[in-house]
C-alpha positions as CSV (number, residue, x, y, z in Angstrom):
1,X,-189.1,-146.0,116.7
2,X,-191.1,-145.1,113.7
3,X,-191.5,-141.4,113.5
4,X,-194.4,-141.6,111.1
5,X,-196.7,-143.0,113.8
6,X,-195.7,-140.7,116.7
7,X,-198.9,-139.0,117.9
8,X,-199.6,-136.5,120.6
9,X,-198.4,-133.2,121.9
10,X,-194.7,-132.4,121.5
11,X,-193.0,-131.7,124.7
12,X,-190.2,-129.1,124.7
13,X,-189.4,-129.1,128.4
14,X,-188.8,-126.3,130.8
15,X,-186.5,-123.4,129.9
16,X,-184.9,-121.8,132.9
17,X,-184.1,-118.2,132.6
18,X,-181.0,-116.8,134.2
19,X,-181.8,-113.6,136.2
20,X,-178.7,-112.0,137.6
21,X,-178.3,-109.5,140.4
22,X,-176.6,-106.2,139.5
23,X,-173.5,-107.4,141.3
24,X,-173.5,-110.6,139.2
25,X,-173.9,-108.6,136.1
26,X,-170.9,-106.4,137.0
27,X,-168.8,-109.6,137.7
28,X,-169.8,-111.3,134.5
29,X,-169.2,-108.1,132.5
30,X,-165.7,-107.8,134.0
31,X,-164.9,-111.5,133.2
32,X,-166.2,-111.0,129.6
33,X,-163.9,-108.0,129.1
34,X,-161.0,-110.0,130.6
35,X,-161.7,-112.9,128.3
36,X,-161.7,-110.7,125.3
37,X,-158.5,-109.0,126.4
38,X,-156.9,-112.4,126.9
39,X,-157.9,-113.5,123.4
40,X,-156.4,-110.3,121.9
41,X,-153.2,-110.7,124.0
42,X,-153.0,-114.4,123.0
43,X,-153.5,-113.5,119.4
44,X,-150.7,-110.9,119.5
45,X,-148.4,-113.4,121.3
46,X,-149.2,-116.2,118.9
47,X,-148.6,-114.1,115.7
48,X,-145.4,-112.5,117.1
49,X,-143.8,-115.8,118.1
50,X,-141.8,-117.9,115.5
51,X,-143.7,-121.0,114.3
52,X,-141.3,-123.4,115.9
53,X,-141.9,-121.9,119.4
54,X,-145.7,-122.0,119.3
55,X,-147.3,-124.7,121.3
56,X,-150.2,-125.2,123.7
57,X,-147.8,-125.6,126.6
58,X,-146.0,-122.4,125.8
59,X,-149.3,-120.5,125.4
60,X,-150.6,-122.0,128.7
61,X,-147.4,-120.8,130.5
62,X,-147.8,-117.3,129.0
63,X,-151.5,-117.2,130.1
64,X,-150.6,-118.2,133.6
65,X,-147.9,-115.5,133.8
66,X,-150.2,-112.9,132.3
67,X,-152.9,-113.7,134.9
68,X,-150.3,-113.2,137.7
69,X,-148.9,-110.0,136.3
70,X,-151.9,-108.2,134.8
71,X,-154.5,-107.2,137.3
72,X,-157.3,-107.0,134.7
73,X,-156.8,-110.6,133.8
74,X,-156.8,-111.8,137.4
75,X,-160.6,-111.5,137.5
76,X,-160.9,-114.3,134.9
77,X,-161.0,-117.7,136.5
78,X,-158.4,-120.2,135.4
79,X,-160.9,-122.5,133.8
80,X,-162.2,-119.6,131.7
81,X,-158.7,-118.7,130.6
82,X,-158.1,-122.3,129.5
83,X,-161.4,-122.2,127.6
84,X,-160.2,-119.1,125.8
85,X,-156.9,-120.9,124.8
86,X,-158.8,-124.0,123.7
87,X,-161.2,-121.9,121.6
88,X,-158.3,-119.9,120.1
89,X,-156.4,-123.0,119.2
90,X,-159.5,-124.6,117.6
91,X,-159.9,-121.4,115.5
92,X,-156.4,-121.9,114.2
93,X,-157.1,-125.6,113.5
94,X,-160.2,-124.6,111.5
95,X,-158.0,-122.2,109.6
96,X,-155.3,-124.8,108.8
97,X,-157.9,-127.3,107.7
98,X,-159.6,-124.7,105.3
99,X,-162.9,-124.5,107.2
100,X,-162.4,-120.8,108.3
101,X,-160.2,-117.8,107.9
102,X,-157.4,-117.0,110.3
103,X,-158.6,-115.8,113.8
104,X,-158.2,-112.1,114.5
105,X,-158.5,-109.6,117.2
106,X,-161.9,-109.3,119.0
107,X,-163.5,-105.9,119.5
108,X,-166.2,-105.1,122.0
109,X,-169.7,-105.1,120.5
110,X,-171.2,-101.7,121.0
111,X,-174.9,-101.1,120.8
């Protein structure tokens, strides 16, 4: 398709806005706090462990145990916990490949 000859009105589509109920806002806020806490616990665990014992399988086992034993992390769905692990590991891969600095602790954004 030749883009020089395209004429007419550009269509951007429909943008659906998410409108949450107060109960949903509370639930999402709790899950966001739990995800941030999990990131910080994972970072502490990762940096404390010797390099030869660090692996995705060991991190996954530690996350599963933490979700069972720590009530604040139990509100986080398993898929979200896995997404935190995947994002954290990707942050380390970016660091090792020189694209970014080492990941650190996440603090809550305060307005």
